[in-house]
N, C-alpha and C positions, 0 to 999 in steps of 0.2 A: 898047448900049442900043437897043431897038426901040420905036418909038412907033406905036401903033395908033389908027385912027379908030374911032368908034362902030360896033359890029356886026362888027368884025373879030376874028380869032383868031390864035393863034400856037401851034405845036407845040413841046413841050419833050422832047428825047430822054431816054430812061430813063437815070438816073444823072447827068444834067446839073445842076450847081448853077444855081439860078435865083431870081429875086426879082421881085415885082410891086409897082408903085407907081402912085399917081395924083398926078401933079404939077400937075394942073389944079384949077380952082375948082369944076367940076361934080362931083356925086356919081357915083362909078363902081361898077359891080357886076362881080365876077369870078366866072365859072362854071368850075369845074374838072371836066373829063371824063377819067376813067381808062378804059383798055382793058386787056384781058388777063384772066387767070384769078383773080388775087388783088387785092382792093380794100381791104385793111387799111391802117391808118395807122401801124403799129408800125415801119415802115421809114423814117420821117422822120428826117432828120438836120438839125438847125438849125445852120447855120454862124454865123449872127448873128441876134439877135432884139432889136429895139428896144422890145418890149412886155413883157419879163420872163417869157416862157413858158419851160417846161422845155426844155432842150437836146435831149432825146430820145436822148442818147448814153449 
């Protein structure tokens, strides 16, 4: 697990399983930035979803 301070960022390598969470009391905002030639979301694979969304598989 990596804990970030306000205003910090983390890079996630292509194909890496990842999950974001806010364990604190303050409201957090996540901004996703994608790079490359393709920006579709049909390649998402949900390994686990606590919110009942479609698995995408």
